[in-house]
Legacy VTK file of the C-alpha trace (Angstrom):
# vtk DataFile Version 3.0
C-alpha trace
ASCII
DATASET POLYDATA
POINTS 430 float
112.919 150.824 49.579
116.434 152.677 50.098
115.230 155.275 47.479
111.736 155.579 48.944
113.414 156.883 52.229
115.707 159.515 50.293
112.704 160.645 48.294
110.529 160.652 51.542
113.068 163.578 52.787
114.306 165.169 49.672
110.989 165.202 47.979
109.422 167.862 50.489
112.913 169.959 50.874
112.733 170.333 46.952
109.246 171.414 47.080
109.449 173.947 49.702
112.452 175.007 48.589
111.493 177.309 45.915
109.225 179.282 48.235
112.246 179.920 50.575
114.546 181.139 48.237
111.538 183.783 47.060
111.617 185.400 50.638
115.250 185.736 50.294
116.725 187.853 51.571
114.123 188.272 54.571
114.065 184.719 55.432
113.265 184.206 58.802
114.481 180.832 61.309
111.161 179.761 61.535
110.479 179.909 57.636
113.986 177.636 57.442
112.170 175.496 60.433
109.117 175.258 58.793
110.859 174.231 55.442
112.918 171.439 57.384
110.671 170.012 59.511
108.059 168.097 56.817
111.121 166.563 55.175
111.625 165.589 58.666
108.343 164.066 59.206
108.198 162.694 55.889
111.759 160.706 56.753
110.409 159.466 59.973
107.343 158.208 58.971
109.133 156.317 56.176
111.318 154.942 58.715
108.845 153.917 60.706
107.301 152.176 57.294
110.447 151.002 56.859
111.071 149.085 60.564
107.284 148.104 60.707
107.411 146.424 57.010
110.786 144.492 58.089
109.361 143.101 61.396
105.883 142.174 59.787
108.122 140.088 57.365
109.986 138.414 60.304
107.172 137.542 61.874
105.720 136.171 58.690
108.710 134.053 58.297
108.622 132.618 62.066
104.973 131.841 61.560
105.707 129.884 58.025
107.954 128.059 59.839
106.257 127.181 62.945
102.888 126.458 60.446
105.693 124.048 58.524
107.094 122.553 61.950
103.106 122.302 63.074
101.969 120.595 59.880
105.272 117.825 59.808
104.061 117.486 63.911
100.623 116.638 62.575
101.770 114.396 60.387
103.936 112.374 62.795
100.762 112.516 65.410
98.633 110.970 62.806
100.814 108.600 62.104
101.458 107.331 65.455
97.633 108.011 66.336
97.029 105.331 63.625
100.128 103.173 64.594
98.761 103.339 68.404
94.725 102.165 66.996
96.694 99.311 64.846
98.249 97.954 68.049
95.242 98.462 70.107
92.695 96.607 67.514
95.706 93.947 67.127
96.182 92.547 70.522
93.831 89.888 71.443
92.485 92.067 74.783
89.587 94.519 75.320
90.731 97.851 76.089
88.159 100.390 77.924
89.688 103.897 78.786
87.281 106.259 81.130
87.706 109.823 82.018
86.969 111.192 85.849
82.831 111.212 85.028
83.201 107.615 83.671
82.315 108.698 79.996
84.659 106.376 77.552
87.397 108.150 75.652
88.797 104.705 74.240
87.076 101.381 73.136
89.420 98.704 70.730
87.879 96.125 68.290
88.247 93.488 70.703
86.318 95.329 73.628
83.722 95.874 71.038
83.324 91.916 70.895
83.082 91.856 74.155
80.146 94.549 74.644
78.183 92.415 71.699
78.583 89.326 73.340
77.305 91.022 76.571
74.622 92.919 74.913
70.640 91.909 75.139
69.526 89.502 72.099
69.044 92.529 69.642
70.678 94.957 71.743
73.233 97.697 70.280
77.022 97.047 70.813
77.629 100.088 72.121
75.204 99.861 75.684
76.020 101.000 79.522
77.704 98.327 81.250
75.177 98.278 84.170
72.780 96.727 81.223
75.287 94.242 79.912
74.513 90.398 80.424
77.273 89.892 83.546
77.368 87.385 86.126
79.456 86.131 88.665
81.704 82.977 88.724
78.510 80.885 88.994
77.530 82.219 85.368
73.859 82.448 86.753
74.079 85.364 89.038
73.957 88.915 87.436
76.815 90.747 88.681
75.061 94.315 91.061
76.633 97.493 89.009
78.790 98.405 92.359
80.717 94.975 91.748
81.089 95.372 87.745
84.322 96.306 86.464
84.088 99.515 84.865
81.971 100.665 87.810
84.947 99.487 90.353
87.534 101.282 87.931
85.475 104.613 88.351
85.569 104.138 91.972
89.122 104.332 92.317
89.559 100.789 92.451
92.788 98.996 91.103
92.497 95.153 90.746
93.477 91.933 88.822
92.466 89.033 87.768
88.743 90.092 88.364
86.796 87.184 86.659
83.524 87.497 85.198
81.080 85.609 82.499
79.527 87.756 79.795
76.768 87.167 77.840
74.551 83.920 77.994
74.364 80.546 75.629
77.128 79.361 73.219
78.131 82.896 73.330
79.165 83.435 76.862
82.582 83.779 77.729
84.517 83.673 80.894
86.836 87.095 81.230
89.838 88.009 83.500
89.680 91.727 84.183
92.232 94.344 85.316
92.259 98.120 86.502
94.779 100.884 86.829
93.728 104.104 87.907
95.494 107.535 86.162
96.147 110.462 88.015
96.471 113.883 87.049
99.529 116.734 88.296
97.711 116.980 91.410
97.615 113.141 92.271
93.718 113.134 91.771
91.696 110.726 89.721
91.297 111.883 86.219
90.239 108.298 84.807
91.346 104.690 84.634
92.028 102.173 82.204
90.271 98.688 82.387
91.615 95.533 80.606
89.494 92.525 79.416
90.864 89.067 78.599
89.363 85.796 77.530
90.131 83.482 79.618
86.888 80.677 78.431
89.469 77.814 77.055
91.755 78.351 80.524
88.772 77.914 82.574
86.572 75.128 80.924
89.839 73.213 80.785
90.560 73.767 84.481
87.000 72.437 85.183
87.569 69.297 82.695
90.659 68.750 85.212
88.936 68.950 88.417
85.790 67.090 86.537
88.680 64.161 86.028
90.317 64.428 89.664
86.837 64.057 90.987
85.916 61.131 89.204
89.127 59.566 89.612
89.206 60.285 93.295
85.403 58.625 93.236
87.118 55.390 91.673
89.684 55.402 94.071
87.452 55.800 97.345
85.481 52.882 96.709
88.212 50.080 96.579
90.228 51.714 99.068
87.307 51.777 101.434
87.086 47.978 101.081
90.690 47.292 101.476
90.519 49.135 104.803
87.291 47.497 105.985
88.489 43.841 105.262
91.855 44.896 106.830
90.051 45.790 109.723
88.236 42.753 109.611
91.426 40.638 109.660
93.191 42.453 112.157
90.203 42.146 114.594
91.179 38.343 114.449
94.899 39.175 115.146
95.262 37.019 117.763
94.624 34.026 115.263
97.513 35.365 112.990
101.448 35.278 113.316
103.255 38.450 113.909
104.869 38.677 110.852
101.705 38.588 109.365
99.903 41.305 111.454
102.826 43.499 110.993
101.981 43.223 107.255
98.796 43.804 107.321
99.241 46.697 109.890
101.621 48.011 106.778
98.334 47.858 104.213
96.367 49.512 106.620
98.684 52.645 107.280
99.338 52.628 103.191
95.517 52.324 102.774
94.790 55.422 105.220
97.227 57.424 104.035
96.114 56.601 100.413
92.386 57.744 101.337
93.461 60.544 102.918
94.912 61.888 99.913
92.097 61.096 97.874
90.113 63.372 100.109
92.040 66.220 99.717
92.193 65.537 95.875
88.342 65.530 96.107
88.175 68.783 98.491
90.807 70.177 95.975
88.810 69.396 92.849
85.293 70.766 94.700
83.553 73.977 92.770
82.175 74.386 96.341
83.493 73.859 99.588
80.809 74.496 102.441
81.768 76.901 104.885
79.073 77.190 107.987
80.505 79.964 110.096
79.177 80.727 113.699
80.302 82.289 116.426
83.530 79.969 117.348
85.640 80.021 120.283
89.223 79.675 118.273
91.389 78.688 121.038
90.071 75.814 122.140
90.243 74.400 118.380
93.927 75.287 118.960
94.508 73.427 121.833
92.606 70.254 119.955
95.103 70.719 117.168
97.851 71.132 119.216
97.334 68.210 121.209
96.117 65.708 117.887
99.492 66.718 116.709
101.656 66.170 119.873
102.538 62.594 118.729
103.738 63.072 115.544
105.713 66.393 117.193
107.175 63.911 119.662
108.211 61.499 117.044
109.834 64.336 115.174
111.725 65.495 118.079
109.824 69.133 117.928
108.648 70.890 120.595
104.804 72.368 120.349
103.727 75.446 122.209
100.629 77.806 122.025
100.174 81.684 122.822
96.750 82.544 122.700
94.078 84.295 125.148
91.463 82.303 126.163
88.284 82.379 124.953
89.154 84.020 121.514
86.062 84.406 119.255
85.515 84.286 116.068
83.017 84.197 113.419
84.120 80.924 111.761
83.632 77.342 110.772
84.930 74.864 113.653
84.906 71.946 111.270
86.866 73.578 108.585
89.173 76.314 110.827
90.083 73.055 112.429
91.097 71.347 109.005
93.272 74.276 108.326
94.632 74.426 111.758
95.796 70.743 111.366
97.176 71.408 108.068
99.395 74.129 108.984
100.617 72.317 112.048
100.857 68.935 110.595
103.233 70.983 108.064
105.111 72.692 110.638
106.168 69.598 112.090
106.945 67.509 109.158
109.147 70.369 107.411
111.488 70.703 110.686
112.915 67.187 110.480
116.303 67.566 112.432
113.819 68.574 115.641
112.988 72.335 116.264
109.966 74.511 117.685
106.781 75.101 116.535
104.364 78.099 118.000
100.770 78.471 117.444
100.034 82.147 117.971
96.671 84.199 118.238
95.553 87.803 118.735
92.609 90.113 117.889
94.069 93.377 115.381
89.941 95.640 114.981
87.428 93.279 113.385
90.006 90.396 112.805
91.259 87.657 114.586
95.282 86.102 113.443
96.202 83.199 113.909
100.125 82.282 113.316
101.626 78.775 112.884
105.687 79.532 113.104
108.377 76.701 112.578
112.112 76.663 112.682
112.378 74.620 109.787
114.326 74.013 106.862
112.209 77.447 105.192
111.746 78.247 101.623
112.678 80.707 99.017
111.065 83.941 98.139
110.407 82.456 94.639
108.669 79.708 96.257
106.680 81.555 98.977
104.948 83.028 95.852
103.716 79.567 94.411
103.033 77.924 97.988
99.234 77.921 97.708
99.215 76.413 94.579
97.952 72.952 93.954
100.624 70.067 93.857
103.141 72.654 94.541
106.096 71.168 96.130
108.940 73.344 97.377
112.367 72.282 96.249
114.012 71.428 99.465
111.017 69.067 100.477
111.686 66.769 97.249
115.144 66.627 97.913
114.315 65.515 101.312
111.931 63.035 100.146
109.205 64.199 102.513
105.908 62.882 101.569
102.887 64.901 100.305
101.435 66.126 97.355
101.059 69.560 97.919
97.387 69.746 98.174
97.041 70.657 101.875
98.087 74.292 101.625
95.946 74.982 98.617
92.783 73.816 100.606
93.764 75.953 103.736
94.147 78.682 101.064
90.567 78.007 100.366
88.967 77.355 103.098
90.601 80.868 104.425
88.671 82.614 101.502
85.811 81.232 102.155
85.528 82.780 105.597
86.398 86.167 103.661
89.827 86.173 105.411
93.063 85.450 104.057
96.531 83.559 104.313
100.151 84.529 103.838
103.607 83.098 104.177
106.813 84.699 105.053
109.692 82.100 105.228
113.378 81.758 104.457
115.851 79.159 103.677
117.143 77.501 106.994
114.836 79.981 109.051
111.685 78.559 109.286
108.333 79.461 107.973
105.463 81.624 109.118
101.737 81.288 108.199
99.343 84.193 109.414
95.543 83.525 109.009
93.317 86.352 109.017
89.711 85.217 109.994
86.512 88.101 110.556
86.035 88.447 114.572
82.231 89.411 114.000
79.827 88.278 110.926
80.155 90.698 107.861
LINES 1 431
430 0 1 2 3 4 5 6 7 8 9 10 11 12 13 14 15 16 17 18 19 20 21 22 23 24 25 26 27 28 29 30 31 32 33 34 35 36 37 38 39 40 41 42 43 44 45 46 47 48 49 50 51 52 53 54 55 56 57 58 59 60 61 62 63 64 65 66 67 68 69 70 71 72 73 74 75 76 77 78 79 80 81 82 83 84 85 86 87 88 89 90 91 92 93 94 95 96 97 98 99 100 101 102 103 104 105 106 107 108 109 110 111 112 113 114 115 116 117 118 119 120 121 122 123 124 125 126 127 128 129 130 131 132 133 134 135 136 137 138 139 140 141 142 143 144 145 146 147 148 149 150 151 152 153 154 155 156 157 158 159 160 161 162 163 164 165 166 167 168 169 170 171 172 173 174 175 176 177 178 179 180 181 182 183 184 185 186 187 188 189 190 191 192 193 194 195 196 197 198 199 200 201 202 203 204 205 206 207 208 209 210 211 212 213 214 215 216 217 218 219 220 221 222 223 224 225 226 227 228 229 230 231 232 233 234 235 236 237 238 239 240 241 242 243 244 245 246 247 248 249 250 251 252 253 254 255 256 257 258 259 260 261 262 263 264 265 266 267 268 269 270 271 272 273 274 275 276 277 278 279 280 281 282 283 284 285 286 287 288 289 290 291 292 293 294 295 296 297 298 299 300 301 302 303 304 305 306 307 308 309 310 311 312 313 314 315 316 317 318 319 320 321 322 323 324 325 326 327 328 329 330 331 332 333 334 335 336 337 338 339 340 341 342 343 344 345 346 347 348 349 350 351 352 353 354 355 356 357 358 359 360 361 362 363 364 365 366 367 368 369 370 371 372 373 374 375 376 377 378 379 380 381 382 383 384 385 386 387 388 389 390 391 392 393 394 395 396 397 398 399 400 401 402 403 404 405 406 407 408 409 410 411 412 413 414 415 416 417 418 419 420 421 422 423 424 425 426 427 428 429
């Protein structure tokens, strides 16, 4: 390469030199400039070609290096993709990812099995959600399109533990669904991920448990009614009995009534359908009735009762069921204030809702127990240590009643600082 540069200058110079010498001694400055100009131009061209070639070689080396790096990244990306796909196809939950337009961008093997179970007989596996056999919790009513998991996720909803039934007959599966939305850099909706979990075994086990509780409760109810009936007949003739016998019969009566109340709670708890007949109801009168009925219990426990509610206070509710819920909350508030205290029932309207609060100054519960307080048969550690009677069904039944009204119930509590339950009910029919 250096030789070519030297030749590019001296070659034209040597070629032009003989003609320059022939003009000697009449050589003009222009002749000298002409003789030197061509070699200089050739030298400049040669240098430019040299630099261009060097730059091209450098660019080629860089491109080859980047190409090698890209190939390595591609190999790693494909390996990760295979690992990701293997993991998705190994887990026992169905996973669907959709973009902002609702198009599926990812479906794992388990989800394809769910889609096959939900497809009509002889239908294809890859069918739209609107055409799948998808039913509500009663296993019979087809879910409307706007209530189906993928449609809800595309609409921007985030949810969890949403139970649906897929398919028919022996292939029918109970599926718990959850959805989380994805956002782009600007915070806008860019898609969603929907997860399907098969909970058929769990639902069947819970149904069997509820059926067992219901059957046992029915079997207990009949003999208890017989015991109470006969005790009442004997107590009607208490004048012919000794005081000790009357006292023992009253003990039998109280405990039989307690057992009957427990059996009734078990039956309500095990019932798949708790009937609610909502109508325009004055909650203020229900509160007064509940507080009046609980006054004897409060006096015995040295607990003061107070009411802070406007009258009338109209809501769309079943008076029988809401009275049952209020009785549970007020009775619990008194029961869990064993050393005396105060129980306050408040009510107010908030937009289209009515809020009922039952607040006590009793023993309270921990934050961890608050999250489980509405679970059937759950009892707090403090209640067990204080040997306060109960089986943990009242709050579960209360929650069911409120939710059947389309409302919600929450609990706020701190150990030693009391507890506040808040029920939210609709003011008018939805």
